[in-house]
C-alpha positions as MATLAB code, in Angstrom:
seq = 'MTNMSIRVTKEELDAHGQTSVALPGGGYLAWLGVFHELHCVKMLRQWSYREHYHPNITSHEHQHLMVHIGMCGQPCSHLLTFAKMKKQNEKQNEHKI';
ca = [
      -0.509   -3.991  -16.153;
      -1.034   -6.248  -12.511;
      -4.279   -6.766  -11.029;
      -3.126   -3.707   -8.207;
      -2.791   -1.351  -11.056;
      -4.960    1.228  -13.181;
      -5.381    3.390  -15.861;
      -5.353    6.741  -15.152;
      -5.701   10.078  -17.532;
      -3.186   12.654  -16.732;
      -6.214   15.177  -15.236;
      -6.502   13.030  -12.374;
      -2.693   12.549  -12.049;
      -2.999   16.401  -11.766;
      -6.055   16.736   -9.513;
      -3.851   14.366   -7.143;
      -0.372   16.117   -7.392;
       0.705   12.836   -8.673;
       3.166   11.971  -11.150;
       3.459    8.610  -13.356;
       4.990    6.854  -16.597;
       2.853    6.802  -19.381;
       1.459    3.122  -20.491;
       1.004    2.343  -24.437;
      -2.034    2.838  -25.492;
      -2.635    6.237  -23.667;
      -3.212    7.144  -19.980;
      -0.766    6.341  -16.924;
      -0.069    4.127  -14.457;
      -1.415    3.935  -11.123;
      -2.103    2.366   -7.864;
      -4.882    2.221   -5.481;
      -4.029    3.063   -2.106;
      -6.085    0.552   -0.244;
      -3.637   -2.552   -1.961;
      -0.843   -1.018   -0.498;
      -2.684   -1.032    2.670;
      -3.902   -4.651    2.822;
       0.649   -5.596    1.274;
       0.662   -3.827    4.623;
      -1.303   -5.363    6.949;
      -0.635   -8.919    5.106;
       3.184   -8.234    5.634;
       2.594   -6.892    9.578;
       0.761  -10.232   10.261;
       3.265  -12.727    8.740;
       5.742  -11.177   10.803;
       3.804  -11.443   14.075;
       3.350  -14.885   13.325;
       6.308  -15.550   11.653;
       7.115  -19.014   13.372;
       3.943  -20.111   11.575;
       3.727  -18.623    8.120;
       7.737  -19.209    7.760;
       8.587  -22.067   10.002;
      11.917  -23.039    8.082;
      12.947  -19.904    7.192;
      17.075  -19.886    5.596;
      18.963  -17.086    7.206;
      19.005  -15.560    3.570;
      15.131  -15.301    3.408;
      15.177  -13.712    6.919;
      17.434  -11.180    6.186;
      14.891  -10.441    3.168;
      12.240  -10.374    4.979;
      13.783   -7.835    7.624;
      14.773   -5.515    5.138;
      11.293   -5.806    3.562;
       9.693   -5.350    7.395;
      12.243   -2.663    8.228;
      10.620   -0.733    4.909;
       7.241   -1.835    5.479;
       6.691   -1.747    9.107;
       7.300    1.947    9.906;
       5.727    3.032    6.886;
       3.343    0.752    7.080;
       1.949    1.483   10.483;
       1.891    5.633   10.139;
       0.023    4.911    6.504;
      -2.315    2.915    8.265;
      -3.146    5.529   11.116;
      -3.356    8.032    8.428;
      -5.918    6.186    6.374;
      -8.284    5.182    9.707;
      -7.945    9.316   10.504;
      -8.616    9.767    6.472;
     -11.745    7.254    6.673;
     -12.743    9.425   10.015;
     -12.628   12.631    8.148;
     -14.678   11.314    5.177;
     -17.525    9.833    7.455;
     -17.769   12.851    9.857;
     -17.876   14.899    6.429;
     -20.796   12.514    5.596;
     -22.852   13.460    8.407;
     -22.457   17.370    7.236;
     -24.524   17.084    3.819;
];
């Protein structure tokens, strides 16, 4: 497992409507959404300032980065918007308690 991975139970997966692969020794592989959100922010920042982060990029590396940004850019902007809305809803619910 990597530093972004956690081990969860079948019950935890079911509670969130998720599926995963079984891990040796029991449990299932899961990631916390915050790590993906941080990855998206990092990739979008690096793309915005690509002259700084990738000053000597080859055409092959540029193509690879374009594919990643294409996959990351639009979905990540929606993901980050969703995460922000979710945090706002959580704060509103905290005040109601």
